[in-house]
N, C-alpha and C positions, 0 to 999 in steps of 0.2 A: 767142373767136377760136381757130382751130386753130393748133397749133404744128407747124412742120415738123420731122419726126423725122430725126435723124441717128444715125450709129453703125453698128456691124457688123450689127445686127439690124433696121435700118431696112427697112420694107416688110413686116415680120412683125406680124401682129395677134393679140392674145390676149384672149379673153373670160375674165375673172377672176371666178368665182362663189364665191371663197373668202373666209374671214374669219379673224381672230385673227392668227397669226404664221407658222406653218410655210409654207403656200402663199403668203400675201402677201409674205413675205420673198423667196421665189423670184421672184414676178412683179415685185417692185420691182427686183431684180437684172436681170431681162430687160428691164424698162423703161429702166433706166439705160443699157443697152447698145443702146437704140434701138427696141425693140419698142413698138408702140402698144398699151398695156394699158388695156382698158375694164373697170372695176370695177363689177360689178352688185351693187346694194345694195337692201334692202327699203325702200320709201318710209316716211319718218317714223322709221325706226329705224337702218338702216345697220349697218355692221360693229360687232360687240359692243365692240371696243376703243375706239371713239370715246368711250365713257363709262367706260373703265377709268382711274380717277384718284381723287384728284389724283396728280401735277400735271396741269394743263390749260394749253393755250396762253392767254396773256393778250391781250385785244383792245385796240383803240385807246383805250378808256376805262379801261384798267388792270385791268378785271375779268376773271375767268376765263371763257373761252368753253366750248363743248361739245366742243372738239377735244382729246382726251386725248393725252398725250405718248406713250403706248404705240402709239396709232394712227399718230401722226406718224412713228414709228420704221420703219414697214414699208409705207408707202403713197405715197411720192413717185413721180413719173414715171408717173402713171396718170390716167385720166379716170373720174369717177364718174357712173354712170347709175342711176337708181332704176327698178326694174321689180319688180312683184309677180308672180312666175311661178307663184304658187298659183292665179292666175286664168287662165282659158283664153286671154284676149287677151294676157296677160303671157307665157304659154307661146309663143304665136305670135310675139310680138316677140323673145323670147329665141332661138327657132329661126331667125328671120330674121337676127339678128345672128351666130349661129353660122355661117350660110352665108357670112358675110363675114370669118370668122376662120380662122386656121391652127391655133390651140391653144385648148383649153378647160381651165381649172382649176376643180376643185370639191373641197370638203372636208366634205361632208355625210355623216351616218351612212349606212352601207350600206343601200340600198333607198329612201332618201328621195326622190331625184330620179326614181326609177321612177314615183312617183305622178303626176309631171307630164310624163311622156314626155320627160325630159331626161337619162336615164341613157345610158351608152355603148351598150347594146344597142338603145336607141330611136333612136340617131343614126347608128350606124356605116354602115348601108346608104345612108342619104340623103346622108351627108357622108363619102365613103370616104377623103378626104385629111386628115380631121381627126385631130389628135393630142389625145387626151383624157386629162388627168392627174388621177387621184383621189388625194387625200391624206387618210388616216384614221389613227386611233390604231393599229389592228391589222390593216389590210389588208382586202381583199375576200373572203378565204377563211379557213378555220380556225375553231376554236371560239369565239374572241374577236371575230370579225368584227362582230357586231351591237353591240358595246360602244362607248360614247363613250370617246375617248382624250385624255388631257391630258399635257402635257410632264412635270409633276411625277410623275404615276403611272408614266409610261414610264421616267423616270430611276430610279425605284424598282424596277419590274418588270424592267427591262433590265440590272440589275447595276451601274449607275453609282454609285448611292448606297452600295452595299456596299463600294465602293473609295474613297469620299470621306468625310473626317472623321478625327478623331484616333482612334488605336487603341482607347482606352478610352472614347471619347465616342459620341454617337449618330451614325448614318449621316446624311450631309448631301447636299443637292442642290447643283447649281451655282448661282451667283448670277444667272445669266441663263438664259433658256429654251433651253438648248443642244440638247436633243433636237428641238425645233421647228426651230431654225435649221439644224442639220445635215441634217434631212429636207429643208428647202428647198434646201440645197446639192446634195444627191443628186438632187432633183427637177429642178434646172436642168440637170445633166449628162444626165439621162434624156430630158428634153424636147428638148434640142439634138441628142442622138443620134437620137431618133425623127424629128426634122425632116430630118436628114441621110438617113435611110432613106427617108422620104417623098419627098424630092427625087430620090432615085435610082430608086425603084420606083413612085412615085405612090400608095403605100398608107399611110394613117395607122394608128394603133394606140392601144390603151388602156395607160396607165401606172398601175400599182398601187403607190403609195408608202405605207408604213406607218411610223409613228414608232417602234414597237417593233423592226421590222426594222433600221431605221437606227441605233437606239441600240445594238443588239447588234453591228452591223457596226463602229461606231466605238469599241467597246471595244478593238479593235486589239491592241496588244501585251499588254495585261492579259489579254484573252481567250486569246491564243495561249500565254501562260505557263501558263494553266490547261489548255488542250487538249494542250499538250506534256507537262506534268508530271502531270496528273491531280489536282493539289493545289489546293484553293480558296485563293486568295491572301487574306491579311488586309488590313485597312485600315492604311495607313502614314502617315496624316496628310499632311504636306507632303513626305514622303520619296519616293524613287523605288524601285520594286521591283528594278531591274536595274543601278542606278548609285549609287555612294557616293563622296563626299558630293554630294548633289543635293537640297537641301531648304532650308527656312527656318532661319536662325540669328538669335539675339538679339545685336545689338551693344550697345555701351554706351549708345546713345541711340535705339535703335529696331531694327527687323528688316530683314534683308537676305536675298536668295536667293543661295546659293552653288551653282553648277551645274558641277561639275568633270566633264568628259566623257571624260577619258582620263588615262593615268598620267603623261604629261608635264605636263599642267596641275596634277596633284596635287603633283608635285615642285616646280613653281613656287610653288604656294600655300604649301607647307611652308617653302620658303626665305624667302618674303616674311614669313611668320608667325614666323620665327626658330626654327622647329622642323624642321630638315632631317632629323633622325633618324627622324621619322615616315615619311617617304617611303622610307627604307631598311629599315624594319622589315618582315620577311617577312609579317606579318599584314596589312599595309596597302600593300605595294609594287605590287600589281596591283588592278585593279578587281574581279576575281573574289574576291580575298582580302578586299578592303574590304567587299564585299557580305556575305560570310560572317561577317565580324567587325564588322558595323556597330554592334552593341550596345556594343562596346568603344571603337571609334573615335569615334563621334558625340559622346559626352560629353566626350572630350578636345578635339575641335574646338569644341564649344560653349563650353567654358571659355576657349579661346584667343580666339575671336571676341568674346566678351563684354568683353574687356579694352580694345578699341579702338572708336572711333566708326564709324558707318556710312560716312561719307565716307572715312575711312582705308582701309577695305576696298574700297569701290567704285572710288575713284580709283587706289589702288595696284594692285589686281588688273587693272583695265582696261589699265594700261600694260603688263602682262605677258601680256595676251590670255587671262586666266583669267576665265571668265564669272561675273559678279557683278552683282546688280541691286538697286535700291531696290524697295520695295513701294509703288507710288504710289496715292494717292487719286485719284478721278476729276478733281478740279481740277488735280492735278499731271500727270495724263495729258494733258489738253488744253493744258497749258502747256509740256509737254516739247518741247524744240527739234526733236527728230527727228519727233515727231508733227506739229508745226507745219510743218516743212519738207516733209513728205510730203502736206500738204494734207488731213488727215483730218477736218476739219470743212468744212461747206458752208453757205453763206448763200443763202437763197432768199426772194423776196418772197411774202407770204401775204396773201390778201384780208382777213383779220380782224386782222392784226397791224400795229402802228404802224411797225415796222421789219422788215427781213429776219430770218427765223427761222434759228437754227443747227440743222443736222442732222449726223449722222455721215455722212461721205462714203463712197462706194464705194471699196474698197481696190485694185481692179484697175488696174494700170498697163500700157498697151500702147503700143508705139512709133507705131502708126498709128491705132488705133481705140479709144482709152481711153473708158471710160464718160462720158457727159455727161448727168447728170440733167436732165430737161426741164421738170418741173413740180413745184411743192410738193404735199404731200398734199392731195387735193381735198376741198372741202366736200361734204356729202351731196347727191348729185344735181346737182352743179355743171355737169356737161356733158351732161345729159339731152337738152336741145333740140339741142345741137351734134351729138352722136353720132347721134341718131335722124334728124336732117335730113341729115347728111353721108352716112351709110351706108344708110339706108332711104328717104330722100327725103320724110320727113314734114315738113309745114310747121308753123308755130307754132300754127295753129288745131287741127290734128290732135293735136299734143302736148298742148295745153290740154284737149281733150276727154278724152284718156287720163288726164290728171291729175285731172280732175273725177270720173272713174270710179274713181279710186284705183288705177289700173294702174301709173302712173309717179309 
């Protein structure tokens, strides 16, 4: 049954030929905002991440299904249609659907879709209003363009891992696929901008998003420190290159984050810690001085913090508006009263599950048009008959013949 789409992007239709995380995270975001996202998957196989597990969704009999948690994280608010576009009839179906869509997403290696006449150059004249978004590891141009790109490799190549980890330890990646996710965020901005341009001029365009480009872009202040000074910054572990103290400290019963953002907060911290003389010491009185003398100051602060419990520091410093935080495990995150109050989990019915499944909610809050996720992550091909009937006018018999031919 078709679901009436609501939200600020209602009426926008997206053909999502992407897999894994970067582009799917973007199309999920746009789907939450009301776009009709049609996910094209290969018959019998589908998105690679359906099988990335465990963990897998548990079904009504308590056993694991074929729906991987990784897949569930980036594919709600979509309809799944299976089409094998390596077959000529599949290519015709795909082109027919493109004619009904505003945006096409794909994340195949450069040149792959050209084999099937589904690349930008194959479509731009026939569909002049189409916004076509390609997401790859290294972009459509440059010496690395033919390479496959993965989040982990890009975190390494793009400088992120050189800045992450303890100074004397090995370089570390982020605990989540942040290069993928940030590329999805940039892609969402690019697509909405291109649609605005299309609405004003009637002309679509090709968007070339690369994980490596986005990784370099969101190095942000760390990159600017290098570009300004010409000095390659070292890894600082949990410390901050431009602010002190702004790092993890071990309390008597666990770790906390102390994030002192200005000199007034540092004075308040020192008063609360019973060491007001530190704030008056010219070596530590200003942030610039503290940064230059971090090797002297941080051991002093570590000794002070270790003498009291985490709750002593968190509660006491919160009353003084000095930023201090626990380091929560994921169970603590989703039990946190602020996270609960902000509705950061979402329950949706799923056809395989005995009860609604929990998903991470969309964080956007708007006074008039907040996101409203419309569908749980779809089963493989769940909406094939629905979409082909609704958009292309195919009846059940025609779809069944396509299925028997291995096209859908």
